[in-house]
C-alpha positions in Angstrom: 19.4 -35.9 4.5 16.3 -36.5 2.4 13.4 -34.3 3.4 10.0 -34.0 1.8 9.8 -30.2 1.9 12.1 -27.4 2.8 9.9 -26.4 5.7 7.5 -28.8 7.3 5.5 -29.6 10.4 6.0 -33.2 11.7 3.0 -34.8 13.4 3.7 -37.7 15.8 0.5 -39.7 16.3 2.2 -42.0 18.8 2.7 -39.0 21.0 -0.9 -38.0 20.6 -2.0 -41.5 21.7 0.3 -41.4 24.7 -1.1 -38.0 25.7 -4.6 -39.2 25.4 -4.0 -42.3 27.4 -2.1 -40.3 30.1 -5.0 -38.0 30.5 -7.6 -40.9 30.4 -5.7 -42.5 33.3 -6.7 -39.5 35.5 -10.4 -40.2 35.0 -12.9 -42.5 36.5 -13.8 -45.4 34.2 -17.2 -44.0 33.3 -16.1 -40.4 32.7 -16.3 -39.4 29.1 -13.5 -37.7 27.2 -14.1 -34.8 24.8 -11.2 -33.9 22.5 -11.0 -30.2 21.5 -9.6 -30.1 17.9 -10.4 -26.5 17.0 -8.0 -24.4 15.0 -6.9 -27.3 12.9 -6.2 -29.4 16.0 -4.2 -26.6 17.6 -2.2 -26.0 14.4 -1.5 -29.6 13.5 -3.9 -31.5 11.3 -7.5 -31.8 12.4 -8.7 -34.7 10.2 -5.6 -36.8 11.0 -5.9 -36.1 14.7 -9.6 -36.9 14.7 -9.1 -40.2 12.8 -6.5 -41.3 15.4 -8.6 -40.3 18.3 -11.6 -42.1 16.9 -9.5 -45.2 16.7 -8.8 -44.8 20.4 -12.6 -44.5 21.1 -12.7 -40.9 22.2 -16.3 -40.0 23.1 -16.7 -36.5 21.7 -15.0 -33.8 19.6 -15.3 -30.0 19.8 -14.4 -27.3 17.5 -14.9 -23.5 17.7 -16.9 -22.8 14.5 -19.3 -24.6 12.2 -17.0 -24.7 9.2 -14.5 -26.6 11.2 -17.1 -29.2 12.1 -18.3 -29.4 8.5 -14.7 -30.1 7.3 -14.4 -32.9 9.7 -17.6 -34.5 8.6 -16.4 -34.3 5.0 -13.2 -36.0 6.0 -15.3 -38.9 7.4 -15.3 -38.2 11.1 -18.3 -40.1 12.7 -18.2 -39.2 16.4 -20.3 -36.4 17.8 -18.9 -32.9 17.2 -19.8 -30.0 19.4 -19.6 -26.4 18.0 -18.4 -24.3 20.9 -19.2 -20.9 19.4 -22.0 -21.2 16.8 -23.1 -18.1 14.9 -26.7 -17.5 13.9 -25.8 -17.3 10.2 -24.4 -20.9 10.3 -27.2 -22.7 12.1 -28.5 -24.4 8.9 -25.1 -25.9 8.2 -25.0 -27.3 11.8 -28.0 -29.5 11.1 -27.0 -30.3 7.5 -23.7 -31.8 8.9 -25.2 -33.4 12.0 -23.2 -31.1 14.3 -24.2 -30.2 17.9 -24.3 -26.5 18.9 -23.2 -25.2 22.3 -26.0 -22.7 23.0 -24.9 -19.7 25.2 -27.7 -17.1 24.9 -31.4 -16.8 24.0 -30.7 -15.3 20.6 -28.9 -18.5 19.5 -31.4 -20.7 21.3 -34.4 -19.2 19.6 -32.8 -19.1 16.2 -31.7 -22.7 16.4 -35.0 -23.9 17.7 -36.7 -22.2 14.7 -34.2 -23.8 12.3 -34.7 -27.2 13.8 -38.5 -26.8 13.5 -38.2 -25.8 9.9 -36.1 -28.9 9.2 -38.6 -31.0 11.1 -36.1 -32.2 13.7 -37.0 -34.1 16.9 -34.8 -34.2 20.0 -31.9 -32.7 18.1 -28.9 -32.7 20.5 -27.7 -29.4 21.9 -25.4 -28.3 24.7 -26.2 -25.5 27.1 -23.4 -23.3 28.4 -23.5 -21.3 31.6 -21.1 -18.5 32.7 -19.6 -19.3 36.1 -16.9 -16.6 36.2 -14.9 -16.6 33.0 -17.4 -13.9 31.7 -17.0 -14.9 28.1 -19.8 -17.0 26.7 -22.8 -18.5 28.6 -26.2 -17.9 30.2 -26.1 -16.4 33.6 -27.1 -18.6 36.6 -30.3 -16.7 37.2 -31.5 -17.7 33.7 -31.4 -21.4 34.4 -35.1 -21.9 35.0 -36.0 -19.7 32.0 -33.8 -21.8 29.7 -35.2 -25.0 31.1 -38.8 -23.8 30.4 -38.0 -23.5 26.7 -37.3 -27.2 26.7 -40.5 -28.0 28.6 -42.6 -26.7 25.8 -41.1 -28.7 22.8 -39.4 -31.9 21.8 -37.6 -30.5 18.8 -34.4 -30.0 20.8 -32.9 -32.2 23.5 -30.2 -31.1 26.0 -27.4 -33.5 25.8 -25.1 -31.7 28.2 -24.6 -28.7 30.5 -21.2 -27.1 30.6 -19.1 -24.2 31.8 -15.5 -23.2 31.5 -12.9 -22.7 34.2 -11.0 -19.5 34.2 -7.8 -20.2 36.1 -7.6 -23.9 36.8 -3.8 -23.9 36.2 -3.1 -21.3 38.9 -2.8 -22.5 42.5 -3.2 -19.0 43.7 -6.7 -18.9 42.2 -7.8 -22.2 43.8 -10.6 -20.5 45.8 -11.9 -18.8 42.7 -11.9 -22.2 40.8 -13.6 -24.0 43.7 -16.3 -21.3 43.7 -16.8 -21.9 40.0 -17.2 -25.6 40.6 -19.8 -24.9 43.3 -21.7 -22.4 41.1 -21.8 -25.0 38.3 -23.2 -27.6 40.7 -25.9 -25.2 41.9 -26.9 -24.3 38.3 -27.1 -28.0 37.5 -29.4 -28.6 40.5 -31.7 -25.8 39.5 -31.7 -26.9 35.9 -32.6 -30.5 36.4 -35.3 -29.6 38.9 -37.1 -27.8 36.0 -35.9 -30.1 33.3 -36.7 -33.4 34.8 -33.6 -35.3 33.6 -29.8 -35.1 34.1 -27.7 -34.1 31.0 -24.0 -34.9 30.8 -22.1 -32.4 33.0 -18.6 -31.1 32.0 -16.5 -28.3 33.3 -12.8 -29.3 33.3 -10.3 -28.3 30.7 -6.7 -29.9 30.6 -5.6 -28.1 33.8 -8.9 -29.0 35.5 -8.4 -32.6 34.6 -4.9 -32.5 36.3 -5.7 -30.3 39.3 -9.4 -30.8 40.1 -10.4 -34.5 40.0 -13.4 -33.7 42.1 -14.8 -31.6 39.2 -14.5 -34.2 36.4 -18.3 -34.8 36.6 -19.5 -36.9 33.6 -17.1 -35.7 31.0 -13.9 -33.6 30.6 -12.6 -31.6 27.8 -9.0 -31.5 26.7 -7.3 -29.4 24.1 -3.8 -28.3 24.8 -3.0 -31.5 26.8 -3.6 -33.7 23.8 -1.0 -31.8 21.9 1.6 -32.2 24.6 1.4 -29.1 26.9 -0.1 -28.1 30.2 -0.1 -24.8 31.9 1.9 -26.2 34.8 5.5 -27.2 34.1 5.3 -29.9 36.8 2.5 -31.6 34.8 4.5 -31.7 31.6 6.2 -35.0 32.6 3.5 -37.2 31.2 2.9 -35.2 28.0 4.8 -35.1 24.8 4.4 -32.4 22.1 3.0 -34.0 19.0 4.3 -31.4 16.5 7.8 -30.4 15.4 8.4 -27.5 13.0 11.5 -28.0 10.9 13.3 -26.1 8.1 16.8 -26.1 6.7 19.7 -23.7 5.9 19.4 -22.2 2.4 22.6 -20.1 2.5 25.3 -19.1 4.9 26.9 -15.6 4.7 30.1 -14.6 6.5 29.4 -11.0 7.3 32.2 -8.6 8.3 32.0 -6.4 11.4 30.0 -3.2 10.7 27.8 -4.7 8.0 24.1 -5.1 8.5 21.7 -8.0 8.0 18.1 -7.8 6.7 15.4 -5.2 6.2 15.9 -1.8 7.9 19.4 -2.9 8.9 17.7 -4.7 11.7 21.0 -6.3 12.8 24.5 -4.7 12.6 27.4 -7.0 13.2 29.8 -5.8 15.9 32.2 -8.5 14.9 32.5 -10.9 12.0 29.5 -13.3 12.1 28.2 -16.3 10.2 24.6 -15.7 9.2 22.4 -18.6 8.1 19.2 -17.9 6.0 16.3 -20.3 6.5 13.1 -20.5 4.4 10.5 -19.7 6.9 9.0 -16.3 8.0 6.1 -14.5 9.4 3.9 -15.8 6.5 4.5 -19.2 8.0 3.6 -18.2 11.6 6.9 -17.1 13.0 6.0 -13.5 13.7 8.2 -10.4 13.8 8.2 -10.5 17.6 10.7 -13.3 17.4 13.3 -11.1 15.7 16.3 -9.3 17.0 17.3 -12.1 19.4 14.0 -12.7 21.1 13.7 -16.1 19.4 16.2 -18.8 18.4 16.2 -22.0 16.5 18.2 -25.2 17.0 21.0 -25.9 14.5 22.8 -29.2 15.1 21.8 -29.2 18.7 22.9 -25.6 19.4 20.8 -22.4 19.8 21.1 -20.0 16.9 19.5 -16.6 17.7 17.3 -14.9 15.2 19.0 -11.7 14.0 17.4 -8.7 12.5 13.8 -8.5 11.5 11.8 -11.6 10.6 10.9 -11.4 6.9 7.8 -12.7 5.2 9.5 -15.8 3.8 12.9 -15.9 5.5 14.7 -15.6 8.8 18.4 -15.0 9.5 20.2 -16.9 12.3 23.5 -16.2 14.0 25.4 -19.5 13.5 28.8 -18.1 14.5 30.8 -20.9 16.1 28.2 -23.6 15.2 29.5 -26.3 12.9 26.9 -26.3 10.1 26.5 -26.3 6.4 24.0 -25.2 3.8 21.3 -27.8 3.6 21.5 -28.7 7.3 18.2 -29.3 9.2 17.0 -26.6 11.6 14.5 -27.2 14.3 12.2 -24.2 15.0 10.4 -26.1 17.8 10.3 -29.8 18.7 12.6 -32.2 20.5 15.4 -29.8 21.5 13.3 -26.6 22.0 9.6 -26.7 22.8 7.1 -24.3 21.4 6.6 -23.1 24.9 10.3 -22.2 25.3 10.4 -20.4 21.9 7.2 -18.5 22.7 8.4 -17.4 26.1 11.3 -15.5 24.6 8.9 -13.4 22.6 6.5 -12.8 25.5 3.7 -15.0 24.3 2.4 -18.6 24.9 2.7 -21.9 23.1 -1.0 -21.8 22.1 -0.4 -18.7 19.9 2.8 -20.2 18.3 1.5 -23.6 17.5 -1.9 -22.5 16.2 -0.3 -19.9 14.1 1.7 -22.2 11.8 0.5 -21.3 8.4 -1.4 -23.6 6.1 1.3 -23.2 3.5 3.6 -25.3 5.7 3.1 -28.9 4.7 2.1 -31.4 7.4 4.0 -34.6 7.5 2.6 -37.5 9.6 5.3 -39.7 11.1 4.9 -43.4 10.3 
């Protein structure tokens, strides 16, 4: 089989489109859609994903840090890009690249106001985040009027949106907590517009919020993991398809006698004769040591091949005993036959960590 690289990540833009349209169907016609493409679009290819979503008329993008937004602008992305976690030392770059900061405390607010004044901006778009229970980033609810007063006194900045973030929207046992977050957000909004005099865009829901709390969609929703084919509720997976498949191939097969060991520190000792396949992928590519010693597996010709011994930097050994395979055969790390979620679960982690951890040295191949 001809393959472009020994190890590669396939990106299926048709799956991305299907996921986007599936989530859009959950929204009222006027509800805006913000696509979260931080961390290289959850480990895939940010510029490629953004270009596809722009063609589908997505309303907004969001990334975590300024350098991610700057890279998208350099790649030609035109839609508004929100910076979810701006740092004071990067505020000049935000304006230089026409990015929009999510402001979460007075330090960032005052610093960005000063930077915008220095650059002679007028009504520069910003987004104000409130903490409603996640206790991560955001102004407190009792700071709403003080924040609004800052905008009463100047026209350098303009509040485009108010937002908060749900803490447990995927968990049915935390429904009461989530509903309280929704109510708190509504109360903050009411206080805010009473002082501000106009209604910014409101957004609260992440992917699980989109699926589980339609009453909280407000004016815009934000989706990250759902666009890439996952939700935090297995019952919701039906309409979503993972967009990325990580593949490699068998470099060599050893027939190891009983009693001999495999890999560093003799991490696996054969209790019987075994066939061991070596594949060119390792912890430098994002498959960490936690997947070793049988906690992870890969798919070889449709069958599960457990990882044996310790994961190496550039190689992993698989037990292919009883599996009909040859050197050069394709191996699926995650994809059609084993999802990233299934692989991650065996190592006690989550799909987010696995897919965002695929190294930049792994080539990305966009399916036609």
